[in-house]
N, CA, C and O atoms as CSV, one atom per row, in Angstrom:
chain,resi,resn,atom,element,x,y,z
A,1,MET,N,N,13.875,3.689,22.610
A,1,MET,CA,C,14.569,3.575,23.864
A,1,MET,C,C,16.016,3.149,23.511
A,1,MET,O,O,16.249,2.334,22.619
A,2,ILE,N,N,16.959,3.735,24.245
A,2,ILE,CA,C,18.405,3.348,24.073
A,2,ILE,C,C,18.817,2.461,25.267
A,2,ILE,O,O,18.476,2.792,26.403
A,3,THR,N,N,19.495,1.414,25.059
A,3,THR,CA,C,20.024,0.559,26.114
A,3,THR,C,C,21.528,0.828,26.318
A,3,THR,O,O,22.325,0.884,25.382
A,4,ARG,N,N,21.843,0.985,27.577
A,4,ARG,CA,C,23.228,1.262,27.961
A,4,ARG,C,C,23.672,0.273,29.100
A,4,ARG,O,O,22.821,-0.157,29.879
A,5,SER,N,N,24.915,-0.072,29.202
A,5,SER,CA,C,25.395,-0.889,30.265
A,5,SER,C,C,25.731,-0.118,31.470
A,5,SER,O,O,26.228,1.003,31.370
A,6,VAL,N,N,25.471,-0.694,32.662
A,6,VAL,CA,C,25.867,-0.067,33.918
A,6,VAL,C,C,27.307,-0.417,34.142
A,6,VAL,O,O,27.719,-1.576,34.073
A,7,GLN,N,N,28.075,0.640,34.417
A,7,GLN,CA,C,29.590,0.489,34.662
A,7,GLN,C,C,29.878,0.687,36.125
A,7,GLN,O,O,28.999,1.130,36.864
A,8,GLU,N,N,31.094,0.371,36.580
A,8,GLU,CA,C,31.461,0.605,37.974
A,8,GLU,C,C,32.922,1.217,37.989
A,8,GLU,O,O,33.798,0.823,37.220
A,9,THR,N,N,33.096,2.157,38.875
A,9,THR,CA,C,34.407,2.757,39.092
A,9,THR,C,C,34.491,3.173,40.543
A,9,THR,O,O,33.638,3.906,41.043
A,10,LYS,N,N,35.532,2.697,41.220
A,10,LYS,CA,C,35.781,3.030,42.615
A,10,LYS,C,C,34.480,2.914,43.526
A,10,LYS,O,O,34.153,3.756,44.362
A,11,GLY,N,N,33.830,1.812,43.254
A,11,GLY,CA,C,32.669,1.495,44.101
A,11,GLY,C,C,31.371,2.201,43.783
A,11,GLY,O,O,30.375,1.986,44.474
A,12,SER,N,N,31.347,3.057,42.735
A,12,SER,CA,C,30.104,3.720,42.246
A,12,SER,C,C,29.679,3.142,40.925
A,12,SER,O,O,30.509,2.705,40.128
A,13,LEU,N,N,28.402,3.141,40.695
A,13,LEU,CA,C,27.835,2.671,39.446
A,13,LEU,C,C,27.527,3.909,38.657
A,13,LEU,O,O,27.199,4.944,39.237
A,14,TYR,N,N,27.626,3.833,37.320
A,14,TYR,CA,C,27.345,4.883,36.432
A,14,TYR,C,C,26.844,4.400,35.047
A,14,TYR,O,O,27.159,3.287,34.626
A,15,VAL,N,N,26.081,5.228,34.364
A,15,VAL,CA,C,25.640,4.997,33.005
A,15,VAL,C,C,25.989,6.299,32.259
A,15,VAL,O,O,25.712,7.405,32.723
A,16,LEU,N,N,26.592,6.120,31.117
A,16,LEU,CA,C,26.844,7.282,30.199
A,16,LEU,C,C,25.570,7.733,29.522
A,16,LEU,O,O,24.833,6.889,29.012
A,17,LEU,N,N,25.282,8.982,29.491
A,17,LEU,CA,C,24.108,9.494,28.805
A,17,LEU,C,C,24.382,9.830,27.333
A,17,LEU,O,O,25.292,10.596,27.015
A,18,PRO,N,N,23.575,9.239,26.446
A,18,PRO,CA,C,23.792,9.571,25.055
A,18,PRO,C,C,23.783,11.061,24.719
A,18,PRO,O,O,22.886,11.755,25.197
A,19,LYS,N,N,24.671,11.581,23.969
A,19,LYS,CA,C,24.734,13.000,23.628
A,19,LYS,C,C,23.475,13.450,22.961
A,19,LYS,O,O,23.024,14.560,23.245
A,20,GLN,N,N,22.882,12.692,22.112
A,20,GLN,CA,C,21.665,13.093,21.393
A,20,GLN,C,C,20.523,13.444,22.441
A,20,GLN,O,O,19.780,14.413,22.282
A,21,LEU,N,N,20.446,12.638,23.453
A,21,LEU,CA,C,19.432,12.805,24.506
A,21,LEU,C,C,19.708,14.057,25.390
A,21,LEU,O,O,18.810,14.801,25.782
A,22,CYS,N,N,20.970,14.217,25.658
A,22,CYS,CA,C,21.400,15.457,26.402
A,22,CYS,C,C,21.192,16.662,25.631
A,22,CYS,O,O,20.709,17.649,26.185
A,23,ASP,N,N,21.533,16.683,24.308
A,23,ASP,CA,C,21.321,17.744,23.513
A,23,ASP,C,C,19.787,18.162,23.405
A,23,ASP,O,O,19.440,19.342,23.357
A,24,ALA,N,N,18.941,17.137,23.373
A,24,ALA,CA,C,17.500,17.387,23.265
A,24,ALA,C,C,16.960,18.016,24.500
A,24,ALA,O,O,15.961,18.732,24.436
A,25,LEU,N,N,17.589,17.776,25.648
A,25,LEU,CA,C,17.101,18.313,26.893
A,25,LEU,C,C,17.917,19.538,27.389
A,25,LEU,O,O,17.632,20.126,28.432
A,26,GLY,N,N,18.945,19.886,26.583
A,26,GLY,CA,C,19.758,21.029,26.981
A,26,GLY,C,C,20.694,20.733,28.142
A,26,GLY,O,O,21.054,21.642,28.890
A,27,ILE,N,N,21.091,19.489,28.304
A,27,ILE,CA,C,22.049,19.084,29.375
A,27,ILE,C,C,23.425,19.115,28.827
A,27,ILE,O,O,23.731,18.483,27.816
A,28,ASN,N,N,24.306,19.896,29.536
A,28,ASN,CA,C,25.669,19.958,29.058
A,28,ASN,C,C,26.605,19.672,30.276
A,28,ASN,O,O,26.181,19.626,31.430
A,29,LYS,N,N,27.901,19.484,29.930
A,29,LYS,CA,C,28.910,19.190,30.974
A,29,LYS,C,C,28.774,20.280,32.083
A,29,LYS,O,O,28.696,21.476,31.801
A,30,GLY,N,N,28.749,19.815,33.323
A,30,GLY,CA,C,28.664,20.725,34.414
A,30,GLY,C,C,27.239,21.071,34.881
A,30,GLY,O,O,27.073,21.670,35.944
A,31,HIS,N,N,26.280,20.727,34.152
A,31,HIS,CA,C,24.915,21.055,34.482
A,31,HIS,C,C,24.478,20.036,35.621
A,31,HIS,O,O,25.027,18.938,35.715
A,32,ASN,N,N,23.556,20.410,36.406
A,32,ASN,CA,C,23.008,19.520,37.468
A,32,ASN,C,C,21.739,18.793,36.886
A,32,ASN,O,O,20.999,19.363,36.084
A,33,VAL,N,N,21.531,17.569,37.306
A,33,VAL,CA,C,20.342,16.852,36.943
A,33,VAL,C,C,19.710,16.259,38.259
A,33,VAL,O,O,20.398,16.006,39.248
A,34,ASN,N,N,18.451,16.071,38.201
A,34,ASN,CA,C,17.685,15.447,39.266
A,34,ASN,C,C,17.569,13.969,38.903
A,34,ASN,O,O,17.285,13.637,37.752
A,35,ILE,N,N,17.787,13.072,39.878
A,35,ILE,CA,C,17.725,11.676,39.685
A,35,ILE,C,C,16.787,11.099,40.722
A,35,ILE,O,O,16.962,11.348,41.915
A,36,GLY,N,N,15.756,10.303,40.280
A,36,GLY,CA,C,14.811,9.764,41.171
A,36,GLY,C,C,14.226,8.455,40.643
A,36,GLY,O,O,14.641,7.951,39.599
A,37,ILE,N,N,13.262,7.919,41.377
A,37,ILE,CA,C,12.523,6.718,41.013
A,37,ILE,C,C,11.059,7.010,40.926
A,37,ILE,O,O,10.449,7.541,41.854
A,38,LYS,N,N,10.474,6.634,39.730
A,38,LYS,CA,C,9.036,6.871,39.537
A,38,LYS,C,C,8.525,5.651,38.833
A,38,LYS,O,O,9.067,5.259,37.799
A,39,ASN,N,N,7.423,4.998,39.404
A,39,ASN,CA,C,6.872,3.796,38.820
A,39,ASN,C,C,7.946,2.733,38.544
A,39,ASN,O,O,7.919,2.143,37.464
A,40,ASP,N,N,8.858,2.466,39.426
A,40,ASP,CA,C,9.848,1.478,39.300
A,40,ASP,C,C,10.835,1.744,38.174
A,40,ASP,O,O,11.412,0.810,37.617
A,41,LYS,N,N,11.034,3.020,37.836
A,41,LYS,CA,C,11.943,3.416,36.773
A,41,LYS,C,C,12.894,4.516,37.298
A,41,LYS,O,O,12.500,5.380,38.080
A,42,ILE,N,N,14.135,4.452,36.846
A,42,ILE,CA,C,15.026,5.601,37.226
A,42,ILE,C,C,14.735,6.761,36.274
A,42,ILE,O,O,14.729,6.560,35.060
A,43,VAL,N,N,14.504,7.918,36.768
A,43,VAL,CA,C,14.206,9.143,36.033
A,43,VAL,C,C,15.308,10.156,36.224
A,43,VAL,O,O,15.657,10.535,37.342
A,44,ILE,N,N,15.847,10.582,35.096
A,44,ILE,CA,C,16.841,11.671,35.115
A,44,ILE,C,C,16.360,12.916,34.384
A,44,ILE,O,O,15.957,12.815,33.226
A,45,ALA,N,N,16.385,14.036,34.988
A,45,ALA,CA,C,15.792,15.219,34.365
A,45,ALA,C,C,16.666,16.413,34.682
A,45,ALA,O,O,17.242,16.459,35.769
A,46,PRO,N,N,16.799,17.401,33.770
A,46,PRO,CA,C,17.524,18.594,34.080
A,46,PRO,C,C,17.012,19.189,35.324
A,46,PRO,O,O,15.809,19.185,35.582
A,47,ALA,N,N,17.959,19.734,36.151
A,47,ALA,CA,C,17.591,20.385,37.387
A,47,ALA,C,C,17.136,21.784,37.025
A,47,ALA,O,O,17.831,22.495,36.299
A,48,ARG,N,N,16.045,22.163,37.492
A,48,ARG,CA,C,15.462,23.482,37.259
A,48,ARG,C,C,15.626,24.398,38.412
A,48,ARG,O,O,15.681,23.901,39.537
A,49,PRO,N,N,15.711,25.677,38.258
A,49,PRO,CA,C,15.758,26.626,39.445
A,49,PRO,C,C,14.505,26.501,40.258
A,49,PRO,O,O,13.410,26.272,39.744
A,50,SER,N,N,14.703,26.665,41.587
A,50,SER,CA,C,13.533,26.569,42.499
A,50,SER,C,C,12.552,27.743,42.270
A,50,SER,O,O,12.934,28.730,41.641
A,51,THR,N,N,11.336,27.662,42.748
A,51,THR,CA,C,10.398,28.733,42.610
A,51,THR,C,C,10.768,29.903,43.339
A,51,THR,O,O,10.357,31.002,42.966
A,52,ALA,N,N,11.572,29.771,44.434
A,52,ALA,CA,C,12.075,30.947,45.143
A,52,ALA,C,C,13.065,31.724,44.292
A,52,ALA,O,O,13.109,32.952,44.371
A,53,GLN,N,N,13.840,31.054,43.502
A,53,GLN,CA,C,14.809,31.722,42.599
A,53,GLN,C,C,14.135,32.347,41.395
A,53,GLN,O,O,14.556,33.416,40.954
A,54,THR,N,N,13.083,31.711,40.836
A,54,THR,CA,C,12.489,32.244,39.621
A,54,THR,C,C,11.200,33.052,39.838
A,54,THR,O,O,10.794,33.852,38.995
A,55,GLY,N,N,10.609,32.826,40.937
A,55,GLY,CA,C,9.384,33.560,41.267
A,55,GLY,C,C,8.107,32.892,40.484
A,55,GLY,O,O,6.991,33.404,40.575
A,56,VAL,N,N,8.322,31.841,39.794
A,56,VAL,CA,C,7.241,31.143,39.185
A,56,VAL,C,C,7.258,29.675,39.581
A,56,VAL,O,O,8.328,29.162,39.906
A,57,ALA,N,N,6.167,28.993,39.573
A,57,ALA,CA,C,6.054,27.648,39.863
A,57,ALA,C,C,6.753,26.759,38.772
A,57,ALA,O,O,6.477,26.909,37.582
A,58,SER,N,N,7.580,25.916,39.168
A,58,SER,CA,C,8.221,25.022,38.275
A,58,SER,C,C,7.785,23.563,38.541
A,58,SER,O,O,7.690,23.105,39.680
A,59,LYS,N,N,7.536,22.888,37.452
A,59,LYS,CA,C,7.016,21.518,37.614
A,59,LYS,C,C,7.490,20.715,36.379
A,59,LYS,O,O,7.324,21.126,35.231
A,60,LEU,N,N,8.112,19.504,36.699
A,60,LEU,CA,C,8.466,18.626,35.610
A,60,LEU,C,C,7.273,17.855,35.116
A,60,LEU,O,O,6.557,17.218,35.888
A,61,THR,N,N,7.065,17.922,33.803
A,61,THR,CA,C,5.980,17.176,33.246
A,61,THR,C,C,6.430,16.309,32.036
A,61,THR,O,O,7.550,16.426,31.540
A,62,GLY,N,N,5.568,15.505,31.628
A,62,GLY,CA,C,5.947,14.710,30.470
A,62,GLY,C,C,5.943,13.222,30.844
A,62,GLY,O,O,5.630,12.854,31.976
A,63,SER,N,N,6.280,12.421,29.918
A,63,SER,CA,C,6.290,10.947,30.285
A,63,SER,C,C,7.589,10.334,29.671
A,63,SER,O,O,8.145,10.815,28.683
A,64,MET,N,N,7.998,9.288,30.309
A,64,MET,CA,C,9.140,8.536,29.783
A,64,MET,C,C,8.633,7.435,28.843
A,64,MET,O,O,7.593,6.829,29.101
A,65,PRO,N,N,9.373,7.176,27.750
A,65,PRO,CA,C,9.030,6.046,26.913
A,65,PRO,C,C,9.007,4.758,27.692
A,65,PRO,O,O,9.812,4.554,28.601
A,66,ALA,N,N,8.053,3.861,27.325
A,66,ALA,CA,C,7.959,2.558,28.060
A,66,ALA,C,C,9.032,1.672,27.587
A,66,ALA,O,O,9.150,0.540,28.056
């Protein structure tokens, strides 16, 4: 697990994502991500096309490191 500091700019909070993690998930500048809360943790995942766009069911699976 990688620890990062929460920063603030113009009233918004942000955390920089490590390049190695983004590369592993195929996240690049300009890509959309989904952000949510699961089991009291913030979860960030690459946004995937909806089932209407792809014609197949899409589901995020896997687990986050503890």
